[in-house]
MIKETOR-210956 format. One record per residue: residue in one letter; x, y, z of N, C-alpha, C in turn; residue number from 1. Coordinates in steps of 0.001 Angstrom, whole numbers, m for minus. Layout:
N
{res->a&npx->X&npy->Y&npz->Z&capx->X&capy->Y&capz->Z&cpx->X&cpy->Y&cpz->Z&n->NUM}
...
END
This chain:
77
{res->m&npx->m14567&npy->m12699&npz->m3525&capx->m13362&capy->m11910&capz->m3439&cpx->m13301&cpy->m10982&cpz->m4648&n->1}
{res->s&npx->m12967&npy->m9738&npz->m4383&capx->m12910&capy->m8752&capz->m5463&cpx->m11599&cpy->m8852&cpz->m6230&n->2}
{res->d&npx->m11665&npy->m8449&npz->m7468&capx->m10445&capy->m8375&capz->m8262&cpx->m9619&cpy->m7190&cpz->m7782&n->3}
{res->l&npx->m8328&npy->m7342&npz->m7850&capx->m7441&capy->m6259&capz->m7449&cpx->m7352&cpy->m5220&cpz->m8561&n->4}
{res->p&npx->m7301&npy->m3949&npz->m8202&capx->m7128&capy->m2918&capz->m9219&cpx->m5672&cpy->m2876&cpz->m9680&n->5}
{res->a&npx->m5455&npy->m2418&npz->m10886&capx->m4098&capy->m2229&capz->m11403&cpx->m3691&cpy->m800&cpz->m11064&n->6}
{res->i&npx->m2873&npy->m663&npz->m10010&capx->m2483&capy->667&capz->m9546&cpx->m969&cpy->743&cpz->m9381&n->7}
{res->s&npx->m471&npy->1966&npz->m9319&capx->955&capy->2183&capz->m9099&cpx->1229&cpy->2253&cpz->m7598&n->8}
{res->g&npx->2498&npy->2259&npz->m7247&capx->2887&capy->2394&capz->m5852&cpx->2436&cpy->3724&cpz->m5276&n->9}
{res->k&npx->2469&npy->4773&npz->m6089&capx->2037&capy->6099&capz->m5628&cpx->565&cpy->6085&cpz->m5237&n->10}
{res->q&npx->m249&npy->5416&npz->m6032&capx->m1681&capy->5324&capz->m5729&cpx->m1917&cpy->4492&cpz->m4470&n->11}
{res->a&npx->m1125&npy->3439&npz->m4294&capx->m1251&capy->2605&capz->m3090&cpx->m895&cpy->3414&cpz->m1848&n->12}
{res->i&npx->126&npy->4246&npz->m1935&capx->523&capy->5080&capz->m796&cpx->m599&cpy->6034&cpz->m418&n->13}
{res->k&npx->m1264&npy->6615&npz->m1404&capx->m2387&capy->7516&capz->m1113&cpx->m3507&cpy->6768&cpz->m392&n->14}
{res->a&npx->m3800&npy->5553&npz->m831&capx->m4872&capy->4769&capz->m204&cpx->m4500&cpy->4377&cpz->1224&n->15}
{res->f&npx->m3272&npy->3913&npz->1424&capx->m2849&capy->3538&capz->2774&cpx->m2776&cpy->4761&cpz->3679&n->16}
{res->s&npx->m2407&npy->5901&npz->3131&capx->m2388&capy->7137&capz->3915&cpx->m3786&cpy->7514&cpz->4383&n->17}
{res->a&npx->m4774&npy->7263&npz->3543&capx->m6163&capy->7551&capz->3911&cpx->m6626&cpy->6670&cpz->5072&n->18}
{res->d&npx->m5956&npy->5532&npz->5265&capx->m6291&capy->4631&capz->6371&cpx->m5463&cpy->4923&cpz->7622&n->19}
{res->g&npx->m4592&npy->5908&npz->7566&capx->m3829&capy->6278&capz->8756&cpx->m2357&cpy->5930&cpz->8712&n->20}
{res->f&npx->m1903&npy->5273&npz->7661&capx->m471&capy->4973&capz->7537&cpx->267&cpy->6234&cpz->7115&n->21}
{res->r&npx->1504&npy->6372&npz->7580&capx->2350&capy->7507&capz->7219&cpx->3700&cpy->7005&cpz->6738&n->22}
{res->v&npx->4300&npy->7712&npz->5792&capx->5623&capy->7341&capz->5291&cpx->6651&cpy->7685&cpz->6363&n->23}
{res->e&npx->7359&npy->6664&npz->6837&capx->8405&capy->6848&capz->7845&cpx->9724&cpy->7217&cpz->7188&n->24}
{res->r&npx->10015&npy->6531&npz->6091&capx->11272&capy->6788&capz->5379&cpx->11173&cpy->6206&cpz->3976&n->25}
{res->i&npx->12139&npy->6572&npz->3143&capx->12233&capy->6036&capz->1786&cpx->13587&cpy->5365&cpz->1668&n->26}
{res->s&npx->13596&npy->4099&npz->1317&capx->14841&capy->3346&capz->1229&cpx->15600&cpy->3716&cpz->m47&n->27}
{res->k&npx->16821&npy->3240&npz->m134&capx->17653&capy->3512&capz->m1302&cpx->17061&cpy->2910&cpz->m2577&n->28}
{res->s&npx->16282&npy->1856&npz->m2417&capx->15711&capy->1191&capz->m3594&cpx->14315&cpy->1694&cpz->m3935&n->29}
{res->s&npx->13961&npy->2898&npz->m3485&capx->12685&capy->3543&capz->m3788&cpx->11480&cpy->2835&cpz->m3180&n->30}
{res->h&npx->11663&npy->2168&npz->m2068&capx->10545&capy->1584&capz->m1344&cpx->10163&cpy->2552&cpz->m234&n->31}
{res->h&npx->8887&npy->2870&npz->m159&capx->8391&capy->3762&capz->884&cpx->7962&cpy->2898&cpz->2068&n->32}
{res->i&npx->8572&npy->3128&npz->3206&capx->8282&capy->2372&capz->4413&cpx->7203&cpy->3131&cpz->5173&n->33}
{res->m&npx->6056&npy->2466&npz->5384&capx->4911&capy->3120&capz->6003&cpx->4592&cpy->2477&cpz->7348&n->34}
{res->k&npx->4176&npy->3304&npz->8296&capx->3835&capy->2863&capz->9648&cpx->2529&cpy->3512&cpz->10066&n->35}
{res->k&npx->1715&npy->2750&npz->10798&capx->463&capy->3271&capz->11341&cpx->538&cpy->3143&cpz->12855&n->36}
{res->p&npx->252&npy->4203&npz->13583&capx->282&capy->4112&capz->15041&cpx->m643&cpy->3003&cpz->15547&n->37}
{res->g&npx->m115&npy->2150&npz->16403&capx->m892&capy->1058&capz->16954&cpx->m925&cpy->m189&cpz->16085&n->38}
{res->h&npx->m343&npy->m128&npz->14900&capx->m313&capy->m1283&capz->13997&cpx->1066&cpy->m1925&cpz->14109&n->39}
{res->p&npx->1144&npy->m3250&npz->14307&capx->2442&capy->m3875&capz->14572&cpx->3376&cpy->m4020&cpz->13369&n->40}
{res->l&npx->2858&npy->m3926&npz->12152&capx->3682&capy->m4179&capz->10970&cpx->4002&cpy->m2905&cpz->10202&n->41}
{res->l&npx->5135&npy->m2940&npz->9499&capx->5499&capy->m1889&capz->8548&cpx->5088&cpy->m2352&cpz->7158&n->42}
{res->l&npx->4749&npy->m1404&npz->6301&capx->4475&capy->m1712&capz->4898&cpx->5627&cpy->m1170&cpz->4071&n->43}
{res->s&npx->6132&npy->m1966&npz->3150&capx->7195&capy->m1539&capz->2250&cpx->6612&cpy->m1482&cpz->841&n->44}
{res->v&npx->6223&npy->m277&npz->425&capx->5539&capy->m99&capz->m858&cpx->6562&cpy->293&cpz->m1925&n->45}
{res->p&npx->6753&npy->m532&npz->m2963&capx->7688&capy->m182&capz->m4026&cpx->7110&cpy->923&cpz->m4914&n->46}
{res->v&npx->7891&npy->1977&npz->m5105&capx->7468&capy->3085&capz->m5963&cpx->8545&cpy->3261&cpz->m7033&n->47}
{res->h&npx->8269&npy->2768&npz->m8214&capx->9195&capy->2853&capz->m9334&cpx->8497&cpy->3574&cpz->m10480&n->48}
{res->g&npx->8425&npy->4891&npz->m10374&capx->7722&capy->5688&capz->m11376&cpx->6239&cpy->5366&cpz->m11338&n->49}
{res->n&npx->5645&npy->5169&npz->m12505&capx->4229&capy->4824&capz->m12578&cpx->4023&cpy->3352&cpz->m12915&n->50}
{res->t&npx->5011&npy->2529&npz->m12554&capx->4916&capy->1102&capz->m12810&cpx->3811&cpy->490&cpz->m11962&n->51}
{res->t&npx->3008&npy->m349&npz->m12563&capx->1914&capy->m1013&capz->m11865&cpx->2466&cpy->m2058&cpz->m10907&n->52}
{res->l&npx->1895&npy->m2102&npz->m9703&capx->2294&capy->m3120&capz->m8730&cpx->1807&cpy->m4489&cpz->m9192&n->53}
{res->k&npx->2608&npy->m5508&npz->m8943&capx->2194&capy->m6862&capz->m9275&cpx->1072&cpy->m7266&cpz->m8326&n->54}
{res->p&npx->125&npy->m8073&npz->m8806&capx->m1024&capy->m8447&capz->m7981&cpx->m641&cpy->m9103&cpz->m6652&n->55}
{res->g&npx->354&npy->m9965&npz->m6657&capx->772&capy->m10626&capz->m5419&cpx->1361&cpy->m9651&cpz->m4415&n->56}
{res->t&npx->2108&npy->m8681&npz->m4915&capx->2691&capy->m7655&capz->m4047&cpx->1590&cpy->m6812&cpz->m3426&n->57}
{res->l&npx->645&npy->m6380&npz->m4247&capx->m446&capy->m5551&capz->m3749&cpx->m1298&cpy->m6324&cpz->m2744&n->58}
{res->r&npx->m1612&npy->m7580&npz->m3042&capx->m2416&capy->m8385&capz->m2125&cpx->m1693&cpy->m8570&cpz->m789&n->59}
{res->g&npx->m382&npy->m8775&npz->m835&capx->403&capy->m8911&capz->394&cpx->387&cpy->m7639&cpz->1223&n->60}
{res->l&npx->494&npy->m6493&npz->565&capx->446&capy->m5213&capz->1271&cpx->m925&cpy->m4995&cpz->1914&n->61}
{res->i&npx->m1968&npy->m5327&npz->1182&capx->m3330&capy->m5165&capz->1715&cpx->m3521&cpy->m6065&cpz->2933&n->62}
{res->n&npx->m3088&npy->m7318&npz->2836&capx->m3217&capy->m8243&capz->3970&cpx->m2412&cpy->m7760&cpz->5168&n->63}
{res->a&npx->m1192&npy->m7276&npz->4932&capx->m339&capy->m6800&capz->6025&cpx->m930&cpy->m5564&cpz->6691&n->64}
{res->s&npx->m1692&npy->m4785&npz->5942&capx->m2288&capy->m3576&capz->6511&cpx->m3503&cpy->m3872&cpz->7381&n->65}
{res->g&npx->m4031&npy->m5101&npz->7260&capx->m5215&capy->m5462&capz->8033&cpx->m6516&cpy->m5095&cpz->7349&n->66}
{res->l&npx->m6439&npy->m4666&npz->6109&capx->m7625&capy->m4295&capz->5342&cpx->m8089&cpy->m5466&cpz->4484&n->67}
{res->t&npx->m9337&npy->m5405&npz->4059&capx->m9813&capy->m6338&capz->3045&cpx->m9623&cpy->m5653&cpz->1686&n->68}
{res->v&npx->m9726&npy->m6423&npz->623&capx->m9600&capy->m5850&capz->m721&cpx->m10700&cpy->m4816&cpz->m943&n->69}
{res->e&npx->m11902&npy->m5102&npz->m465&capx->m13028&capy->m4188&capz->m641&cpx->m12775&cpy->m2857&cpz->87&n->70}
{res->q&npx->m12240&npy->m2940&npz->1308&capx->m11936&capy->m1719&capz->2068&cpx->m10854&cpy->m917&cpz->1361&n->71}
{res->f&npx->m9845&npy->m1614&npz->830&capx->m8762&capy->m926&capz->134&cpx->m9286&cpy->m211&cpz->m1109&n->72}
{res->i&npx->m10132&npy->m882&npz->m1867&capx->m10695&capy->m279&capz->m3081&cpx->m11502&cpy->964&cpz->m2728&n->73}
{res->a&npx->m12221&npy->911&npz->m1619&capx->m12991&capy->2079&capz->m1178&cpx->m12080&cpy->3258&cpz->m831&n->74}
{res->l&npx->m10874&npy->2961&npz->m327&capx->m9930&capy->4033&capz->9&cpx->m9331&cpy->4684&cpz->m1241&n->75}
{res->l&npx->m9363&npy->3991&npz->m2360&capx->m8825&capy->4530&capz->m3614&cpx->m9710&cpy->5640&cpz->m4179&n->76}
{res->k&npx->m10966&npy->5672&npz->m3778&capx->m11912&capy->6633&capz->m4359&cpx->m11909&cpy->7937&cpz->m3639&n->77}
END
């Protein structure tokens, strides 16, 4: 299992967007709600400036997206 990168919510949104997710809306608490056509789950990515996402939060988002950590890291590049 690969180590998770230390990234911000903005960087995570760019990676998920590269996989086909799109921002549906932004909640009052600065969470970007993302949806991918044909994917049953929504992703709620916290974006609080350039604050780094906690590892558990990032791992949960990656799992919910249906990606592996390796696939996600490849989308960051």
